[in-house]
C-alpha positions as CSV (number, residue, x, y, z in Angstrom):
1,M,140.9,-1.7,-95.0
2,T,144.6,-0.7,-94.3
3,P,144.8,1.8,-91.5
4,D,145.7,5.4,-92.5
5,P,148.9,6.4,-90.6
6,S,148.3,10.1,-91.4
7,T,145.2,10.1,-89.3
8,R,146.9,8.8,-86.1
9,S,148.6,10.9,-83.4
10,N,152.3,10.4,-83.1
11,G,152.1,6.7,-84.1
12,R,150.0,5.9,-81.0
13,P,147.1,3.5,-81.3
14,P,143.9,5.5,-81.9
15,T,141.8,6.2,-78.8
16,L,138.1,6.2,-78.3
17,R,138.2,10.0,-78.0
18,E,139.8,10.4,-81.4
19,I,137.3,8.0,-83.0
20,A,134.4,9.8,-81.4
21,D,135.7,13.3,-82.4
22,Q,136.2,12.2,-86.1
23,A,132.8,10.5,-86.2
24,G,131.0,13.5,-84.5
25,V,129.6,11.5,-81.6
26,H,129.9,11.4,-77.9
27,I,132.7,9.1,-76.6
28,S,130.1,6.9,-74.8
29,T,128.4,6.4,-78.1
30,A,131.6,5.3,-79.8
31,S,132.4,3.0,-76.9
32,R,128.9,1.3,-77.0
33,V,129.0,0.9,-80.8
34,L,132.5,-0.7,-80.8
35,R,131.7,-3.3,-78.1
36,Q,128.4,-4.6,-79.4
37,P,127.4,-6.9,-82.3
38,E,125.4,-5.5,-85.2
39,P,121.8,-5.0,-84.2
40,A,119.2,-7.1,-86.0
41,D,117.9,-4.0,-87.9
42,G,121.4,-2.9,-88.9
43,W,123.6,0.0,-87.8
44,S,122.3,3.6,-87.5
45,D,124.1,6.2,-89.6
46,S,126.0,7.5,-86.6
47,A,127.0,4.0,-85.5
48,L,128.1,3.2,-89.1
49,R,130.3,6.4,-89.1
50,V,131.9,5.3,-85.8
51,R,132.8,1.8,-87.2
52,Q,134.1,3.3,-90.5
53,V,136.4,5.7,-88.6
54,A,137.6,2.9,-86.3
55,E,138.5,0.7,-89.2
56,K,140.2,3.6,-91.0
57,L,142.3,4.3,-87.9
58,G,143.1,0.7,-87.3
59,Y,141.4,0.7,-83.9
60,Q,141.7,-2.6,-81.8
61,P,139.7,-2.9,-78.6
62,N,141.7,-3.6,-75.4
63,L,139.9,-6.8,-74.4
64,W,142.1,-7.3,-71.3
65,A,141.2,-3.8,-70.0
66,A,137.5,-4.4,-70.8
67,S,137.5,-7.7,-68.9
68,L,139.1,-6.1,-65.8
69,R,136.4,-3.4,-65.9
70,T,133.4,-5.7,-66.6
71,R,134.7,-8.9,-65.0
72,K,133.7,-10.6,-68.3
73,T,136.1,-12.1,-70.9
74,T,133.4,-12.5,-73.6
75,T,134.7,-16.0,-73.9
76,I,132.7,-19.2,-73.8
77,G,134.3,-22.5,-72.8
78,V,133.1,-25.7,-74.6
79,V,134.1,-29.2,-73.7
80,M,133.2,-31.3,-76.7
81,P,134.8,-34.8,-77.1
82,R,134.6,-36.7,-80.4
83,L,135.0,-33.6,-82.6
84,T,135.9,-35.8,-85.5
85,D,132.3,-37.0,-85.5
86,V,130.3,-35.1,-88.2
87,V,127.3,-34.5,-85.8
88,V,129.5,-33.1,-83.0
89,A,131.5,-30.9,-85.5
90,T,128.2,-29.6,-86.9
91,M,127.0,-28.7,-83.4
92,F,130.2,-26.9,-82.7
93,Q,129.8,-24.9,-86.0
94,G,126.4,-23.8,-84.7
95,I,128.0,-22.7,-81.4
96,E,130.8,-20.8,-83.1
97,E,128.5,-19.0,-85.6
98,A,126.1,-17.9,-82.9
99,A,129.0,-16.8,-80.6
100,T,130.6,-14.7,-83.3
101,A,127.3,-13.0,-84.1
102,A,127.0,-12.2,-80.4
103,G,130.5,-10.8,-80.1
104,Y,131.9,-13.8,-78.1
105,S,134.9,-16.0,-78.7
106,V,134.8,-19.8,-78.1
107,L,137.6,-21.6,-76.2
108,L,137.2,-25.3,-77.2
109,S,138.7,-28.4,-75.5
110,S,138.1,-31.7,-77.2
111,P,139.4,-34.4,-74.7
112,P,138.8,-38.1,-75.0
113,D,135.2,-39.1,-74.0
114,D,136.0,-40.2,-70.5
115,L,135.3,-38.4,-67.2
116,D,138.9,-37.8,-66.0
117,A,139.8,-36.2,-69.3
118,Q,136.7,-34.1,-69.3
119,R,137.3,-33.0,-65.7
120,K,140.8,-31.8,-66.7
121,A,139.3,-29.9,-69.7
122,V,136.8,-28.2,-67.4
123,E,139.5,-27.2,-64.9
124,F,141.6,-25.7,-67.7
125,L,138.7,-23.7,-69.1
126,V,137.7,-22.4,-65.7
127,S,141.3,-21.3,-65.2
128,R,141.0,-19.3,-68.3
129,Q,138.1,-17.3,-66.7
130,V,135.5,-18.1,-69.3
131,D,132.1,-16.5,-68.7
132,G,130.2,-19.7,-69.1
133,L,130.7,-23.4,-69.8
134,M,129.0,-25.8,-72.2
135,L,129.4,-29.6,-71.8
136,S,128.3,-31.8,-74.7
137,S,129.2,-35.4,-73.6
138,I,128.1,-35.8,-70.1
139,H,128.0,-39.4,-68.8
140,L,125.0,-40.7,-67.0
141,P,124.2,-40.4,-64.2
142,G,126.5,-37.4,-64.4
143,T,125.3,-35.4,-61.4
144,D,128.2,-36.4,-59.1
145,F,130.6,-35.5,-61.8
146,V,129.2,-32.0,-62.2
147,D,128.9,-31.6,-58.4
148,S,132.7,-32.3,-58.1
149,L,133.8,-29.6,-60.6
150,P,135.3,-26.3,-59.4
151,L,132.5,-24.3,-61.0
152,R,131.5,-22.0,-58.2
153,S,128.7,-19.9,-59.7
154,L,129.9,-20.3,-63.3
155,P,126.9,-20.6,-65.6
156,I,126.8,-24.1,-67.2
157,L,124.6,-25.6,-69.9
158,L,124.5,-29.2,-71.2
159,L,124.4,-29.7,-75.0
160,N,123.0,-32.8,-76.8
161,R,123.0,-34.9,-73.6
162,H,121.5,-34.3,-70.2
163,I,121.4,-35.9,-66.8
164,D,118.9,-37.0,-64.2
165,P,118.9,-34.5,-61.3
166,A,117.2,-37.0,-59.1
167,T,120.5,-38.8,-58.7
168,S,122.4,-35.6,-57.6
169,S,124.3,-35.8,-54.3
170,A,122.7,-32.4,-53.6
171,N,119.2,-33.9,-53.9
172,R,120.2,-37.0,-51.9
173,G,121.3,-34.9,-49.0
174,L,125.0,-36.1,-49.3
175,P,128.1,-33.9,-49.1
176,F,129.2,-32.4,-52.3
177,V,131.8,-30.0,-53.6
178,G,131.2,-27.2,-56.1
179,L,127.8,-26.5,-57.6
180,P,124.6,-27.8,-55.9
181,F,121.7,-27.9,-58.3
182,V,118.3,-29.2,-58.7
183,S,118.7,-29.5,-62.5
184,L,121.0,-28.3,-65.2
185,P,119.4,-26.8,-68.3
186,F,120.2,-28.5,-71.6
187,V,119.5,-28.2,-75.3
188,S,119.2,-31.4,-77.4
189,G,117.2,-33.0,-80.1
190,D,114.0,-34.8,-79.1
191,D,115.7,-38.2,-79.0
192,R,112.8,-40.1,-77.5
193,L,110.6,-38.9,-80.3
194,G,113.2,-39.8,-82.8
195,G,113.4,-43.4,-81.6
196,F,109.6,-43.6,-81.6
197,L,109.5,-42.4,-85.2
198,A,112.1,-45.0,-86.2
199,G,110.1,-47.8,-84.5
200,R,106.8,-46.8,-85.8
201,H,108.1,-46.6,-89.4
202,L,109.5,-50.1,-89.2
203,L,106.2,-51.4,-87.8
204,D,104.2,-49.5,-90.5
205,C,106.4,-51.2,-93.1
206,G,105.4,-54.5,-91.7
207,Y,108.5,-55.6,-89.9
208,R,108.0,-57.4,-86.6
209,D,111.3,-59.1,-85.7
210,L,113.3,-56.0,-84.8
211,G,116.8,-55.4,-83.5
212,V,118.5,-52.4,-82.0
213,I,122.2,-51.3,-81.8
214,A,121.9,-49.1,-78.8
215,G,125.1,-47.1,-78.4
216,P,126.8,-46.6,-75.1
217,D,124.6,-46.8,-72.0
218,H,126.3,-43.7,-70.4
219,A,124.8,-41.4,-73.1
220,S,121.3,-40.0,-72.6
221,T,121.0,-39.8,-76.4
222,S,121.4,-43.6,-76.6
223,R,119.0,-44.4,-73.8
224,E,116.3,-42.0,-75.0
225,R,116.4,-43.2,-78.6
226,V,116.0,-46.8,-77.5
227,A,113.3,-45.8,-75.0
228,G,111.4,-44.1,-77.8
229,F,111.8,-47.2,-80.0
230,R,110.3,-49.3,-77.2
231,D,107.4,-46.8,-76.9
232,A,106.5,-47.5,-80.5
233,L,106.5,-51.2,-80.0
234,A,104.6,-51.0,-76.8
235,E,101.9,-48.9,-78.6
236,A,101.6,-51.8,-81.0
237,G,101.4,-54.4,-78.2
238,L,104.9,-55.7,-78.8
239,E,108.1,-56.0,-76.8
240,L,111.8,-55.8,-77.7
241,P,113.5,-59.0,-76.6
242,P,116.7,-58.5,-74.6
243,H,118.7,-60.6,-77.1
244,R,117.7,-58.2,-79.9
245,I,119.5,-55.2,-78.1
246,V,123.3,-54.8,-78.5
247,A,125.3,-52.0,-76.9
248,S,128.1,-50.4,-78.9
249,E,130.2,-47.3,-79.3
250,F,129.1,-44.5,-81.6
251,E,131.9,-45.1,-84.2
252,V,131.7,-47.2,-87.4
253,Q,133.8,-49.9,-85.7
254,G,131.2,-50.1,-82.9
255,G,128.5,-50.8,-85.5
256,V,130.7,-53.5,-87.1
257,E,131.2,-55.3,-83.8
258,A,127.6,-55.0,-82.7
259,A,126.3,-56.1,-86.1
260,A,128.5,-59.2,-86.0
261,T,126.8,-60.1,-82.8
262,L,123.3,-59.3,-83.9
263,L,123.4,-60.7,-87.4
264,G,126.0,-63.5,-87.1
265,G,124.0,-66.1,-85.2
266,D,121.5,-68.7,-86.3
267,S,118.6,-66.2,-86.1
268,R,118.8,-62.6,-87.2
269,P,116.2,-59.8,-87.1
270,D,114.4,-58.6,-90.2
271,A,115.2,-54.9,-89.4
272,V,117.6,-53.0,-87.3
273,F,117.5,-49.5,-85.7
274,T,120.9,-48.0,-84.9
275,V,121.1,-44.9,-82.6
276,S,123.6,-43.2,-85.0
277,D,124.3,-43.2,-88.7
278,T,128.0,-44.1,-88.1
279,I,126.8,-47.2,-86.4
280,A,124.5,-47.9,-89.3
281,I,127.5,-47.6,-91.8
282,G,129.2,-50.4,-89.8
283,V,126.1,-52.5,-90.1
284,L,126.0,-52.1,-93.8
285,G,129.6,-53.4,-94.0
286,V,128.7,-56.5,-92.0
287,A,125.5,-57.1,-94.0
288,R,127.6,-56.9,-97.2
289,D,130.1,-59.5,-95.9
290,L,127.2,-61.8,-94.9
291,G,125.7,-61.5,-98.4
292,L,122.6,-59.7,-97.1
293,S,120.8,-57.4,-99.4
294,I,119.5,-54.0,-98.0
295,P,116.5,-53.8,-97.7
296,D,115.3,-57.1,-99.1
297,D,117.1,-59.2,-96.4
298,L,117.6,-56.6,-93.8
299,A,115.9,-53.2,-93.3
300,L,118.0,-50.5,-91.6
301,V,117.3,-47.2,-89.9
302,G,119.9,-44.8,-88.6
303,Y,119.9,-41.6,-86.7
304,N,121.2,-38.0,-87.3
305,D,121.1,-37.8,-91.1
306,I,124.8,-37.0,-91.6
307,P,125.4,-35.9,-95.3
308,V,127.1,-39.1,-96.5
309,V,124.1,-41.4,-95.8
310,S,122.0,-40.0,-98.6
311,Q,124.8,-40.8,-101.0
312,L,125.4,-44.4,-100.0
313,P,124.8,-47.2,-102.6
314,V,121.6,-47.9,-100.6
315,P,120.6,-44.5,-99.2
316,L,119.8,-44.7,-95.5
317,T,116.5,-44.2,-93.9
318,T,117.3,-42.1,-90.8
319,V,116.0,-39.6,-88.2
320,R,117.2,-36.1,-88.9
321,S,118.4,-34.2,-85.8
322,P,119.1,-30.5,-86.1
323,A,122.8,-30.5,-85.0
324,R,123.7,-27.0,-86.0
325,K,120.5,-25.6,-84.5
326,I,121.3,-27.5,-81.2
327,G,124.7,-25.8,-81.1
328,A,123.3,-22.3,-81.9
329,T,120.4,-22.6,-79.5
330,G,122.7,-23.9,-76.8
331,L,124.9,-20.8,-77.2
332,E,121.9,-18.5,-77.0
333,H,120.7,-20.1,-73.8
334,L,124.1,-20.0,-72.2
335,L,124.4,-16.3,-72.9
336,A,121.0,-15.9,-71.2
337,L,122.4,-17.7,-68.2
338,I,125.4,-15.4,-68.2
339,A,123.1,-12.4,-68.2
340,G,121.4,-13.7,-65.1
341,R,118.2,-15.0,-66.8
342,N,116.6,-18.3,-66.2
343,V,116.2,-20.7,-69.2
344,E,114.2,-23.8,-69.8
345,S,115.6,-27.0,-71.2
346,V,114.8,-27.5,-74.8
347,K,114.3,-30.6,-77.0
348,L,114.3,-29.5,-80.6
349,P,112.1,-31.3,-83.2
350,V,113.4,-34.2,-85.2
351,E,112.0,-35.8,-88.4
352,L,112.1,-39.2,-90.1
353,I,113.7,-39.2,-93.5
354,V,112.6,-42.3,-95.5
355,R,115.1,-43.6,-98.1
356,A,115.8,-46.9,-99.8
357,S,117.2,-48.9,-96.8
358,T,113.6,-49.7,-95.7
359,R,110.6,-50.7,-97.8
360,K,106.9,-51.6,-97.2
361,L,106.6,-55.4,-97.1
362,A,104.2,-57.0,-99.5
363,A,101.2,-58.9,-98.0
364,R,102.8,-62.3,-98.9
365,E,105.9,-61.3,-96.9
366,L,104.0,-60.5,-93.7
């Protein structure tokens, strides 16, 4: 709606008093309505009048003055490397949608996925006086990195990955700088369960010679997915031989390089679990070049269920992780921390999505 100049006084920006008078409410009511998001049950009639008058007059809140008064900037800082990754971008979408609904802005920094770059990103966001901070790509062990950050009492939440507080310098009785903590809350998918579901599915299909492309060892997501896969094998009385596990990066090229190692020798596994779908796409390319048919010569299970994998020439069996919900839930928990409330870490449910890249082996093939 275009502001109506005739309703403004001497060309000045409209004041809260003018809005309250035209809406027929007390100035404190107008102030409260204009600084809060829409309630779940919708605006009351008086609140709706306030917002309509404010829009008509072209009212813009003075966020700087509000931040001086409340010592809050209503801004969340997010450090999120690898934003070109579909899963990471979807998590950020969840963060931004939830922040907007709550009346917050998001200040994003997407540095390279290394600790020095992430430290500089955190320092920048802290300098911008964000009300809370979210880190999505913490490196294990991670605790000393967090201990060294200039966070003071700034609320912080980990997203997608987490760390082991047992290794914290605070818990080891060593000197530290910044934030001492027993644990940092996090929101993630249930990665260990996801790895277990992938392993049990391959075993239920009849595969026994299994391989894993494990991702980077510094990521808790990688470690937990592999651990869950091992859990499934252990439940069946089997072990995963060390030569059947290959580390990689999360990108397609990481899958290409790891698959060349895992599939290019004299002996190859019958089935492979990759800890991300992008890694699995790289495996598909190597399998094609080697003349292997999916799933007849090689079964394949990915992780995350990014949109493209259901449309591949051989649709990919994968574990679906709720990326957008992880982002939105993380934002909700960070706002609770900012409000001074305690929150518990959360692992959101995941599910196995079975497609054509795996099949149940016939009795003669077992």
